N, C-alpha and C positions, 0 to 999 in steps of 0.2 A: 436587480434593479440598479440603474445608474444612480450614484449617490447625489447627483444634482437634484433629484426629485425628493430627497429624504424629508425635507420640511413639510411636504404635502401630506405625509402620512404620520403626523403627530397629532395627539388629541388636543382639544380645546373646549372651552365652555361658553354657553350662552345662558346667563343666569346660573341656575344649578343643574342644567342639562349638559352632559358631556357628549361631545361629538367625536367620533373615532378618528376622523381625519379632516383635513382642511379643504376638502372638495365639496362645494355646494352646487347642487343643480338648481339654478334659479328658475322662477316660474316662466312658463311659455303658454301663450294662449292656445287652447285646445287640449291641454293636459289636465284640465280641471277635474277633480274627483267627483264633483257634483253637477257635471254638465257645463256646457259653454254658453251657447245662446238658446238652448232648449230648456224646458222646465227642469228644475233641480231634481236630481236623482243620483243614485250611486252608479257612477260610470265605470263599467267593467273593463272597457278597453284602456282607459286611462289608468285604472288600478293595476292592470296587468303590466303596462309600460313602466309605471313608477316602481312597482315591486321588482321588476327585472333590473332597473337601474340601481336599486338598493343592493340587489344580489351581485351586481357587477362592480360594486365597490364605492359608490357615492356615499359620502358621510352624512350629509344633510340633504333631504329631498324637499323641494318646495313645489307642489302641484301648481297648475295654472291658476291665474287670478280668478277668484270666486266672488262675484258680486253678492252682497248679503241679501239683495232682493233681485229676483230674476228679471232680466231685461224683457224676456218673453216668458209667459208662464200661465199657470192654472189659477183662475180667480180663487181667492181664499187660501192659497198655499204658495204665495210668491216669496215670502221670507224663508230663508234657509232653515231657521230654527223651528219652523212649523212642520217640517218633514221628519217625524220621529223614526219612520222606517229606514230612512237614509242613514241616520246616525246609528241605528242598530246594525246595519250592514257594515258601516265603517268600523264599529267596535270589533266585529269579527275579523275584519281585514287587518286591523292593527296588530292583532295577535300574531298573524303570519308575517306581517311586515317587520315586526321587532325581532324576529328570528334572524334577520340579516345583520343585526347590529347597527343598522342605520337609524337615524331619527327623521321624523316628518313634522314639518310645520305647514299648516294650511294658510295660504295667502288670501286675505279677505280685502274686499274693496267696496267703496261706497258707490262706484260707478265710473262712467267715462265722461259724462258731461259733454262739453264741446268737442272732445276727442272721439266721441262715438262715430264709428265709420258707417254713417248712414248711406243707403243706396237710393235708387230711384223711387221706389214705392214708399220708403220711409221719409223721403223728402216731401212727398205729397202730403203725408200725414202731419209732418212737422209744421207745414205751412197752412194747414186747413183745420181750424178748431173743431168744426162739426165732424169731419171725417175722423179726426184723432179721438174725439169723444166716443164715437161709435166703436172704434177699434180698441179703446183703452182697457176693456176687461182682459184682453189678451196681450195687446202691445200698446203701451202708452208712450209714443215716441217723444212727445213733449216732456214727459217726466224723465225718460232715458237720457235725453240731451240737456236736461236742466243743469245749470251751473251756479257759480257764486253770483254772477251778474249776467246781464244781457250782452253776450259776446258772440262772435261769429263761429260757426261750426268749422272745424279744420277741413272737413271733407267736402262741404258744400257751403261756400262762404256767404251765400245769401240766406242761409238758415240761421236765425239768431236763437241762442239758448235763453230760456226763461230763467229767472232767479229761483232757486229753491226757497221754500218758505221755512220759517223757523221751526214749525211743527214737523215738517218733513225731515229736517236735520235732526231734531230730537228723536224722532222715530228710528232713524238710522243709528244713532248713538246707542240707543237701547238695544237694537238688533245686533250690533257688534258684541255687546256684552252677553246677550242670550246665546248667540252662536258660539262664542268662545267657551262659554260654560259647558255647552253640550259637546263641543269638540274635546275638551279636557276629559269629560266623563267617558268619551269613546276611546280614550287612550292616545290621542294626538299629543305630541310632545311640546307644541307651542303654536303660536300664530304669527303671521307677518301681515302688517297693515300696508296695503298698497296706497300710500298716502301722499307723502311729499315727493312725488315721483312722476316724471315723464309727462307732466301736464295733464294728468287724469283729474277727476273731479276734485279730490281733496287738495291736490296741488293748485288747482284753479282758485281755491280759497286763499292759499298762502301768499300769492303773488299780487303786489299792489296794482300792476297794470291790468290784471285780470279780474280783480275784486274791487267793485265800486260800491259796495254795500255801506249803509249808514247805521246798521243795527250792531248787535254785539259780535257779529261774525265778520265785520269789515272795518277798515280804517287803520287802526294801530297795528303794530306787529303782533301784539298779544291777541287781538281780536282775529286777525287773519289766520293765526295758528290755533285758534280755539277749537275748531272742529277736530283735527287730529289729536289734540291734547285731551279733549273730552272722551274720545274713543278709547285711548289707552287707559285712562282713569276708570272708565266704565268696565273695561275688560278685567282690570285688576280687581275691581270691586266684586264682579260677579264670578269670575273664574278663579280668583285667588291671586294674592300679591306675588306669589312665587311662580306664577305661570308665565313663561317667557313670551315676550312680545317683541318681535323684530320690526323694523321700519324699512320699507323700500324707499330709498332716498336719492334724489338727484341733487348732487352737490351744487352744480350750477346749471342754468337752463340752456346756455349756448344759443339763445334765441334773440334775433334782432328785431323782429316784428311778427305780426300774424303771418304765418306761412313762410317765414324766412329764418334759416339757421345760419350759424357761423362755421366757416371752414376750420379744419383742425389746426391750421397755422395762422389763423386770423386773430389778431389781438386788439386791433384799433376799432372796436365797435362798442356801442352802448348796449348793455344787457337789458333786454325787454322783460326778462323773467327774474330769476333769482341770481344775484351776483355773489361773489365769494365773501364779501364783507357780511352780507346778511346770512349767508350759509354758516359762517363761523359762529354767529350768534344763535342761529336756529338749532344747530345740532346739539349745543349745550342745553338749550331750552327744552328740547324734546327729550333729551336724556333725563333731565330733572323731572319731566312729566311722567316718566316711567318706562320709556323704551329701553330694551335690553341689548339691542344690536342694530347696526346700520348697514344695510345691504345696498351698496352704492353704485351709481354710474352718473351720467350727465344727460341733459337733453330734455326736449318736449316733443310732442307730435309735430311741432313746427320746425324742429331741428332733430328729426327722428333718427337720423343716421348716427347720432351719438348713443342713443339707447339701443339701437339695432344696427350695429356697424356693418355696412357692406365692405367689400374688399378694397374699396378706394380709401377707407379709413386706415390709419396706422394701427399696428398691433398695440395692445395695452393703452388704447387711446384715452381712457379715463383715469389711468393709474395715478398720475401726478396730482390730480385734483382730489382723489380719494385719500391718498397718503397725506396730503396737506390737511384735510378735514379731520383726520385721525388725531391730530395734535390738539383738537378742541373737545374731545370726548374721552371718557375713560371706558366706554363700552367697546366691544369687539366691532371691527370694521371690515367689511367684505367688499371686494371690487369685482365688477362685471364689465364686459365689453371687449371682445377680441383678445381675451387674456391668453397669453402664452404660459403653459404650465411651468416651464423652466424659469421664466422671469418671475412668476408668482411664487415659486418655491424660494427663490433668492430673496424676494422682498419679505416673505414670511419669516425666513431664517434671520433676517436683519431686524425684525421687530417693527417694520414699517407697515405691515398688513397682517390681518389675522386669518383670513381665508380667501379662497378664490371662487368666484361664482362662474360656472360654465353651463351653458344651456345647449346650444345647437350641436356641439360635438357629441352630445348624448343621443341626438337623433340620427347622426350619420353612422357612427361606429359604436355599437353598444358595448364593445369589449375594450375600449381604449384604455381604461384604467388597468385592466388585467394585462394588457400589452406593455404598459409601463412597468408594472410590477415584475413581469417575467423577462424584462430586458428586450422586448420586441417592439419598441416604440416606432421603429421604421415601418412596421406593418399597419399602423393606424391610418384608416381612411380619413382624409382631411375634410373638414367643412370648408366650402368655398364661399360662404356668405352670400349665396345667390337669392335666398328668400323665396325661391320658386315653389317650395312645398310647405315650408313652415309658416310663412307670413306673407302671402302674396296679395295683400290689400293694396289696390292701385288706384291712381287718379291722375288726371291732367287738367289743364285749365278748363273750367266750365262744367266739369263732371262731379258727380258724387263718387262714392266707392264703387269701382267697376268689378269688384270681385264677384264671382258667381255665387249663387245661394249655397250650392254644395260645398264650395271652398270655405265660405264663411262659417259653416257648421263643422268643418273638418280641417282645422288648423293643426300645427305641430306634426304634420307629415314631413317627409324628407324627399327632396328631389333625387338624392343619390341612394336612398335606401327605402324602397317601397314597403318593407316589412314594418317600419316604424308606425305605431298606432294603427296598424292594419294587419295584425299578425295572423288573423284567420283568412284574410283575402290573399295575401302574398306570403308564401312559405315554400321552402324547398322540400318537395316530395320526391323521393327516389323513384325512378321509372322502373316499370316491370319489363319494358320492351326497349332496350338500348338501341339507339339509331345513330347513323353517321349523318351529320348535318353540315352542309356547306353554308358559310356565312360570307356574303359578298360585301366587303367594306370593313376596314379595321379602325373605324372611329370609335367613339365612346359607345354608341349603340351596338356595334359589332362585337366589341370586347365584352360588354355587359352580357350579351347573348351567349357568348362562348363560356363565360364564367358560370352563368346560371345552368346552362346545359351540362357542363362538366360536373358540377355539383350534383346534378340529378342522375348522372350516370351515362349520359350520352357522349358521343365522340364528335366534338365540333372541329371544323377546319376553317380558318380565316383566310380569305383571299383579299389581298390589299394591293391596289394598282401602283402605289408609290413604294418608296423604300423604307417607310417607317409607319408605325401605328399612331393613331391619334386623330386623323382626319382633320376636319375644320377646327376642332378644338385646339389644335396646335397653333392656329392663327389667333384664336380667342385668348389663349394663355400667354401670348408673346409680349403683352404690354408689361411695363415695369412694375405695376402694382398687382399683377396677377400671379403672385408666388403660390397662392393656394391652388390655383388652376394647374400650375406646373407640378405641384406636389401630387395632385390628383392623377395626372398623366403618369407620373413615376409610379404611383400606386398601382394603376392598371397594368403597366408594363411588368412590374414585379409579380403581380398576381397571375397574369397570363403565363409568365415564365415558370413560376412556382407550380402551376397546375399542369405544366407540360403540354400546353395546347399547341397544336400544329398550326403554324402561321406561315403563309406563303406570300412573301413580299414581292413587289415588282411583277405581280400577276393580275392582269386586268381581265375581268369577265364582262363581256359585252352581250353575250347571248346565253340565256339560261339553258338553252338546249345543248350547249357544249359540255355541261357538267354531267359526268357519268359516275355511277357507283354511290350516289348519295340518296338517302331515304327522304330527306327534307332539305329545303333551301330557304335561307333567310336573306332577304335583300336589305342591306343597311348601307346603301350607297350614298346617302346624304344629299347635299344640295350644291348648287352652283350659283354664282352671282347673277341676279337679274340684269339684263341689259336694256338700254333704251336707244336703239339705233336711230329713232326718229329725231333725236337731238343732234344737230350738226356738231361734229367734233367729239362725239361720245367715245370714240375709239382712243382718245387721248387719256381717258381716265385710268386710274390705278385701282386694283382690287385691294381689299383689306389684307389678303395674303401677301401681296407684293409690298404693301406698306409696313405691315407688322411683322410677319414671319420672315419674309425675304430681306427685310430691312433695305428696300430700295431707297436710294438717296432722294430726299425731297428738299425743296426750298423752305424759306421762312413762312410763307403764306400758303396754307393748304386748305382748299375749299372742299367740303363734304356735301355731296348731293344726297340729302336725307338726314333727318335729325333723330333717328331712332337710337336705341341703346348702344348699338355697335359703333355708330358714328360719334356719339357723345363720349364714349369710353376712349376711342382712338384720338379724339380731339383733346381730351384731358391728358392723355399720354404725351401728346405733342406740346401741350402747355407746360408740362413738367420738364420737357426738354428745352424750354425757352422759346419755342416757336409760336406762331400766331395763326391758329386755325380759324376757319370761317364755316358757318353752317347755314344751309338753305333747306328749309323744311316746309312741306306742303300743308301740314296741319297747323292748328293754332297754338301748339305748344311742342316742346321737345319731348321725346319718348312718349308720344301719344299712343300708348298701347295698354291693353287690358292686363297682361300677365306679369308685369314687372312691378315689384313692391315699391311703394312710395318712399321707403327708406333709401332705396337705390336711386330712384328717379329724382327725388328732391335734392340729393347730393349733387347729381350731375347738373341739374338746372341751376342750383345755387353756385356751383363751381364755374359754370359758363358765365354767369352774371358777375361773380366776383372777379374773374380774370378778364372781364370785358371782351369776351369772344363775340365778334359780330355775328348776329343771328337774324336771319331773314325768315320770319314765320309767314305762313299762308303765301308761300312763294315757290316758284319753280325755276329751274335752269332751262333756258331756251336755246342757248348756243355756247359752245366751248371753243376757245381759241388758244393760241400759244401763250397769251398774256393774261387771260382771265375768262370770266363767264358773264353772259347776259342773264340777269335775274329778273323775273317778272312777278309782280305781286298779283295773285290770282283774283283778289277782290277789286283792286283799283285799276288793274291793267297796266300800271306804270312799270316800265322797264329801267333797270340800272345796270351799268357795266361795273363788275367787281373784279379788280385786279388780283391775281393770285399766281403762284408759281406752279402749283400742281392741283389736280382735281381727283378726288376719291369717289368711287362708285359706292354709295351707301343706300341705294334704293331697295335693297333687300335681296332675297334669295328665292330660287325656285327648285323644286325637287329634281333630283338626278334620276332619269329613267335607266333601267337596264332591260335590254331587249329580250324577247322570249315570251312564251305563253304562260300566264298564271294558271295555277290549279290548286287543289287543296294541299299539295305538298310545298307550295311557294307562299312565303309569308313576308310581309314588308314591315320594317321597323324604322322609326326615326324620321328625319327630315325628308326622306324619299317618299313618305306618305303625305305629310303636311309639315310646313315649317313650324317649329315650336322651340322648346328649350330643353335643358337637360332632364327636367322632370318628364316631359312628354316622351323623350327618347328612352329613358331608363325604365319608366313604368310600362311603356309599350313593349319593351324588350321582355320584361317579366310576363306580361299578359300573353305574349306569343310562346315563350319558352316553357311556361308552366303547362301548356296544352300539348306540347310535342311528346 
């Protein structure tokens, strides 16, 4: 192992519990041991995943957030502490878990409040008292969305949260104590309270602009923090004063208003949530109340990209804030948020940090810690912060959460690794009948197919029409902030080379009938830009590949036709270069798509607003000239001439066909089937390759 990682592998303590190393797997929605949005139960898939991560070297495991009362559940058994069978199974599990040498803290939460990602049918219940009352034995949406005060829901702004009653708060406090007591009896090493964090329910109580109560839970600093204080005191009373209680803690909120976050380089804004001055006071107050550790980052659901950083955010984005707050507490402090293990080790060695919390890397590459220990860190498959599999909750203006029901129940999957939390569905099974398989296209889909087939014992051959592997992802990774994407391409190239896969570059296949001597054919030919020849002057537009990968020179003002994720990312890259992009989008919002996480889209929308990028919504381009474009508002019919130096085609992509007759030996993967993202490409590759 390289000595730069040494500090990560030293022991430390939370209360009287010793942790073998400084690596913490922080909680991720979907990895909950007792179920996520379904009725509470001992979740075997999550248990398998968490045990494996302990076996793979994580020192402290925190399963996904566990509401102490089921959001959806069985009448009469909604409180966690009411399910004795579940705790019995947990006790048996902990015996096996502790053989790994790791420790496990269960993260408990009061709920989501206004941050609850309600969808269409939940919106109807939230707005209709009669319908909600009828449904309440199974799902009481008005209770699920209840907050400190009447405030707007993050996902559907016209849904207002009702205030929790004092009796409901007292019931929750009691339930925290009862649950912690049973967890300790089951062998769990400690608990973490998802409290003063990310704008969830308990955090909504702590912040003055969110809490307008006039009873003992509102008003003064002490009253606003009373709820999390009573929780830790009740846990210590029922589970024992020596039972460790960690606190998930957002140092500062980085929030400017409802639904508005602050850019990572933005300093001249008024904090709408918790500022540093109050945080310095709060962390000492919460320590005195009984909390034994602070697991920290920043943000709220209104500034979600701080708590769930996409690749537009800088590495270690929360570190300076967490290290500052460490000066105000004697308890161990952990930092999460795009943490670089090398930087974390450096800060731990210097005493400025106690441990590092890493989540999504554990989804992508289950053996990343082993690879560090064995000196093979160059083989670690990188997380690209896409959120396409782990947290694809999405929305745009006027919508609720657009996530499908299946995805809402199955978070913590990974776009790049289908086996994560799906180990029975996706697994490498050696073939009994080795075949020679032609793969047309050397993009991510083609390379993934080749690697899976090779591991199964087949002989794949990649045919790539260009002189390099990577496909359209070479364009997507070309932006200045896409270093993780570039690392992913390097990983694929290394793996393809290491596996000795036959790659035939500069070889275009236009007719399936020309392939001879192959048992199966996989078409992974990708997509090409959609064109709109009906727009006069459209031939003057640049493609994303010309702009980003080929680095074709452009002027100061670059207009994008289309305001999807690709256009917004490219526009942001131009902003960072000092240029002045312009966006024309037909929909009523930027990135008006279902499959892109709100953490990613809200950053891009906030960035365009902060940098004053001219954005023409509900508009279309009707003509392109050498000096600009005519832009028409589709609602009013009004046309405006917008001067620009260049125009980029951002209207989307269409599948690339390959000629020839399909049969049962021909399979199609990726964007040549339907335009998607890396998750649809890679998971489809596995679906096909597991059956060959």
